[in-house]
Structure formats: structure tokens, C-alpha cells
C-alpha positions as CSV (number, residue, x, y, z in Angstrom):
1,S,45.2,-65.9,-30.7
2,R,42.1,-68.0,-30.5
3,L,42.2,-71.7,-29.6
4,D,40.2,-73.9,-32.0
5,L,39.7,-77.7,-32.3
6,T,39.2,-79.7,-35.4
7,P,37.7,-83.2,-35.1
8,F,39.6,-84.9,-38.0
9,A,38.4,-88.3,-36.8
10,A,34.8,-87.4,-37.7
11,P,33.9,-88.0,-41.4
12,T,33.7,-84.7,-43.3
13,T,30.2,-85.6,-44.4
14,H,29.2,-85.7,-40.7
15,L,30.7,-82.3,-40.1
16,L,28.7,-81.0,-43.1
17,K,25.4,-82.3,-41.6
18,K,26.3,-80.9,-38.1
19,T,27.2,-77.4,-39.6
20,E,23.9,-77.4,-41.6
21,A,22.0,-78.3,-38.4
22,I,23.7,-75.5,-36.5
23,V,22.7,-73.0,-39.1
24,I,19.1,-74.0,-39.0
25,I,18.9,-74.2,-35.2
26,A,20.7,-70.8,-34.8
27,R,18.2,-69.2,-37.2
28,S,15.2,-70.8,-35.5
29,K,16.3,-69.6,-32.1
30,A,17.2,-66.1,-33.0
31,N,14.8,-65.8,-36.0
32,T,17.7,-64.5,-38.0
33,L,21.4,-64.9,-38.4
34,L,23.8,-61.9,-38.6
35,L,26.2,-60.8,-41.2
36,S,29.9,-60.8,-40.1
37,K,31.4,-57.6,-38.6
38,R,34.7,-55.9,-39.0
39,D,34.2,-54.3,-35.7
40,E,32.0,-55.6,-32.8
41,N,30.7,-52.1,-32.3
42,E,29.0,-52.1,-35.7
43,A,25.2,-52.4,-35.7
44,D,23.8,-55.9,-36.3
45,H,22.6,-56.6,-39.8
46,P,20.4,-59.7,-40.5
47,A,21.7,-62.5,-42.8
48,A,19.0,-64.1,-44.9
49,V,19.3,-67.9,-44.9
50,N,18.2,-70.6,-47.3
51,T,16.7,-72.9,-44.7
52,T,15.9,-75.6,-47.3
53,D,19.5,-75.9,-48.4
54,P,21.8,-73.8,-46.2
55,I,25.0,-75.4,-47.6
56,W,25.7,-75.7,-51.3
57,I,28.5,-78.1,-52.4
58,W,29.8,-78.4,-55.9
59,D,29.4,-81.9,-57.2
60,G,33.1,-82.2,-57.8
61,I,33.8,-81.6,-54.1
62,R,30.9,-83.7,-52.9
63,G,32.1,-86.7,-54.8
64,V,35.7,-86.5,-53.5
65,L,34.4,-86.0,-49.9
66,T,32.1,-89.0,-50.1
67,K,35.1,-91.2,-51.3
68,Q,37.5,-89.5,-48.8
69,G,39.7,-88.9,-51.7
70,L,41.1,-85.5,-50.7
71,R,44.8,-85.2,-49.8
72,Y,45.9,-83.2,-46.9
73,F,48.8,-80.7,-46.4
74,P,50.2,-80.7,-49.9
75,E,53.8,-79.5,-50.3
76,R,53.2,-78.1,-53.7
77,F,50.3,-77.8,-56.2
78,T,51.6,-80.1,-58.9
79,D,51.0,-83.7,-59.9
80,D,53.7,-84.6,-57.3
81,H,51.8,-82.7,-54.6
82,G,53.2,-84.6,-51.6
83,G,49.8,-84.5,-49.8
84,R,48.7,-87.2,-47.4
85,T,45.6,-89.3,-46.9
86,R,43.2,-88.5,-44.2
87,K,44.0,-91.8,-42.3
88,T,47.7,-90.9,-42.0
89,I,47.2,-87.6,-40.4
90,L,44.9,-88.8,-37.6
91,T,47.8,-90.2,-35.6
92,D,50.5,-87.8,-36.7
93,P,51.3,-85.6,-33.7
94,R,52.4,-82.8,-35.9
95,I,48.8,-82.5,-37.1
96,C,46.7,-84.1,-34.4
97,A,48.2,-83.3,-30.9
98,V,45.6,-85.8,-29.6
99,P,44.8,-88.6,-32.1
100,G,42.0,-87.5,-34.3
101,W,41.9,-84.0,-33.0
102,S,43.9,-81.0,-34.2
103,I,44.4,-78.2,-31.7
104,R,44.9,-74.9,-33.4
105,F,45.8,-71.3,-32.7
106,D,44.3,-68.7,-35.0
107,E,44.0,-65.0,-35.5
108,P,40.6,-64.0,-34.0
109,T,39.1,-62.8,-37.2
110,V,36.8,-64.1,-39.9
111,I,37.3,-61.2,-42.3
112,L,40.5,-61.4,-44.2
113,P,43.0,-58.5,-44.5
114,Q,43.0,-56.8,-47.9
115,P,46.4,-56.0,-49.5
116,H,46.5,-52.5,-48.0
117,Q,45.4,-53.7,-44.6
118,A,48.0,-56.5,-43.9
119,Q,49.8,-55.8,-40.6
120,T,53.2,-57.0,-39.4
121,V,53.3,-58.1,-35.8
122,G,56.3,-59.7,-34.1
123,G,58.0,-60.0,-37.5
124,R,55.1,-61.8,-39.1
125,T,53.1,-60.2,-41.9
126,Q,49.5,-61.2,-42.4
127,L,48.6,-62.9,-45.7
128,A,46.4,-60.5,-47.6
129,T,43.8,-61.4,-50.2
130,N,44.3,-61.3,-54.0
131,A,47.0,-64.0,-54.4
132,T,46.8,-67.5,-55.8
133,P,46.7,-70.8,-53.8
134,R,50.1,-71.6,-55.2
135,D,51.5,-68.3,-54.0
136,Y,50.0,-68.8,-50.5
137,L,51.5,-72.2,-50.2
138,T,54.9,-71.0,-51.3
139,T,54.7,-68.1,-48.8
140,L,53.9,-70.4,-46.0
141,S,57.0,-72.5,-46.6
142,G,59.1,-69.4,-45.7
143,P,60.7,-68.9,-42.3
144,M,58.3,-66.1,-41.3
145,Y,55.5,-68.7,-41.2
146,A,57.3,-71.6,-39.6
147,G,54.8,-73.9,-37.9
148,E,51.8,-72.7,-39.9
149,T,49.7,-74.8,-42.3
150,G,46.8,-74.1,-44.5
151,R,43.2,-74.7,-43.4
152,T,41.3,-77.7,-44.5
153,I,37.6,-78.2,-45.3
154,E,37.2,-79.7,-41.8
155,D,38.9,-76.6,-40.2
156,F,36.7,-74.3,-42.2
157,L,33.4,-76.0,-41.3
158,T,34.4,-76.2,-37.6
159,D,35.4,-72.5,-37.5
160,F,32.1,-71.4,-39.3
161,A,30.0,-73.5,-36.9
162,V,31.8,-72.3,-33.7
163,H,31.7,-68.6,-34.7
164,L,28.0,-68.9,-35.6
165,H,27.2,-70.6,-32.3
166,E,29.2,-68.0,-30.3
167,T,28.2,-64.8,-32.1
168,G,25.2,-65.5,-34.2
169,Q,27.2,-64.3,-37.2
170,V,28.1,-66.0,-40.5
171,S,31.8,-65.8,-41.5
172,Y,34.2,-65.8,-44.4
173,E,31.8,-63.8,-46.5
174,W,32.3,-63.4,-50.2
175,N,30.6,-60.0,-49.9
176,Q,33.2,-59.0,-47.3
177,Q,36.1,-60.0,-49.6
178,S,36.8,-62.9,-47.4
179,A,36.3,-66.1,-49.4
180,V,39.0,-68.5,-48.3
181,W,41.2,-70.9,-50.2
182,L,41.6,-74.1,-48.2
183,I,45.1,-74.8,-49.2
184,G,45.4,-77.6,-46.6
185,N,43.6,-79.8,-49.1
186,V,44.1,-80.7,-52.8
187,D,42.0,-83.0,-55.1
188,P,44.7,-85.4,-56.4
189,Q,42.6,-86.3,-59.5
190,T,42.1,-82.7,-60.8
191,G,44.7,-80.7,-58.9
192,S,42.0,-78.3,-57.8
193,V,42.0,-76.6,-54.4
194,P,38.9,-76.3,-52.3
195,Y,37.5,-72.9,-51.2
196,G,34.6,-71.8,-49.1
197,F,32.5,-68.7,-48.3
198,W,29.1,-67.4,-47.2
199,Y,27.3,-65.8,-50.1
200,R,24.5,-63.3,-49.5
201,G,23.1,-63.8,-52.9
202,S,22.3,-67.5,-52.5
203,R,21.9,-67.2,-48.7
204,Q,24.2,-70.2,-48.3
205,L,27.5,-71.4,-47.2
206,E,29.3,-72.6,-50.4
207,L,32.0,-75.1,-50.9
208,S,33.7,-75.6,-54.3
209,A,37.2,-75.9,-55.8
210,G,39.4,-74.1,-58.3
211,S,42.7,-74.0,-60.0
212,P,45.8,-73.4,-57.8
213,G,46.7,-70.7,-60.3
214,S,43.5,-68.7,-59.9
215,Q,43.6,-65.2,-58.5
216,F,40.6,-63.2,-57.3
217,G,40.6,-60.0,-55.4
218,L,37.8,-61.2,-53.1
219,W,39.6,-64.3,-52.0
220,G,42.5,-65.1,-49.6
221,T,43.5,-67.7,-47.2
222,A,43.7,-68.1,-43.4
223,P,46.7,-70.2,-42.1
224,T,46.7,-71.8,-38.8
225,V,49.2,-73.0,-36.2
226,R,48.7,-76.6,-35.0
227,L,49.8,-77.7,-31.5
228,I,52.3,-80.5,-31.8
229,G,51.7,-83.6,-29.6
230,V,54.2,-85.9,-28.0
């Protein structure tokens, strides 16, 4: 497992600006970013970057982020979603072991397992791509995944920035069948679920949202275990 930290106390718009800056700084230092690797022994391949606009955000997501209108950790993807406001999770020790900070344990990979690649370790089976956000959320409620939650936009941005800083590689690539549904969030106005990925075609990190019933072979999710505080 890998230890990760998410600064929930920081505004999401601030995290977006920091991630954008890290992309540009990393490129300027190395002259290029690298594509993600399934195996560290693979040769390096450059990742082209849109340095003018390295992060593309759908207007529907941008608006709800600006208003801090997303809900966190929905129990279901219905009108009665059971999600919580950002403010309430900051001091909840089940989410933020230290107020404002979520301490997480994750699988050390940024390439999601495909249906034929999901492994079972210690009685837990990895969540493979090609299921709906609704399916993933239902699966996480089962005993095999006790203590796990979906990732949020804040988790996603933090993970992307840290991985880039440590390895020089982009992550969660659409072209590697690793676009990720961020099922730790829901837009209460539309019922849509955010998703994110790096896309080689636009040379950008992209954030958008879709229906919880959508199913795409290239997309999956990446649950996380959060340390519980006292």
C-alpha cells in the first residue's frame, strides 16, 4: 500500500491551480512529461502537454466547484443520495484523521485493472474497469471492501500531482483504459458523478461528470482506505 494525504481544508479551486502549476513546472524542468507505465522497466515515452491550458474542466463541474456545491461520500446515486457537505467532513475523524486532512492507504498503481486482470489478494478482489458508478458504489458497500470509500476530486488532483512530482509521469490515462470515476462525490443538482483522466489527444488533464448509470470499457474507479482518527 501507498500512504497518501488529501488536504480537504484547501479549497478545490486552490488544488486545481497547484496541480496546474506542478504540471507546467515539471515540464519546464524536464522539458517533457512522461506517459504512465504499467511496468517501471518499460522505456520512457514523452507526454505532450498543453502548457497554455493543462487542465480542462467542464463548465458544469467548474460551476459546482466554485460554489462548493458538491456532496461527499454519497450512500447511493439517487435523489436521496445521503452525501455530505464539504464542511461536515473536515472534522469527521472517519474521513479526516487530522482535521482537514485525510490520510489514505492506496494500491500503488495509477493504471486500473481490466476485467481479465483483477486480482484477489487476502480475500479482496480488485475493482476492474467497465462497470457503472452505481455498480461500484454498491460493491464498496459489501463486506469485502469494509473501510473503503470512493475517491473525490481532491483525492484525484492530489494523487495526480504527487505521482507527477515523484516520477515525472502523468496518471489515470484515458489511453491506458484508466479514466477514473470519482464516486466519492456527487452533484446534488444533476445527480452526475465526476470523473477524471489524462488525455493524450488534448494533452490535458480533464475533469467532467456523467450519469451514475454510464458504463464505458475505458473507465473504472479507484477506492481508498482512510485512516480513522480519535
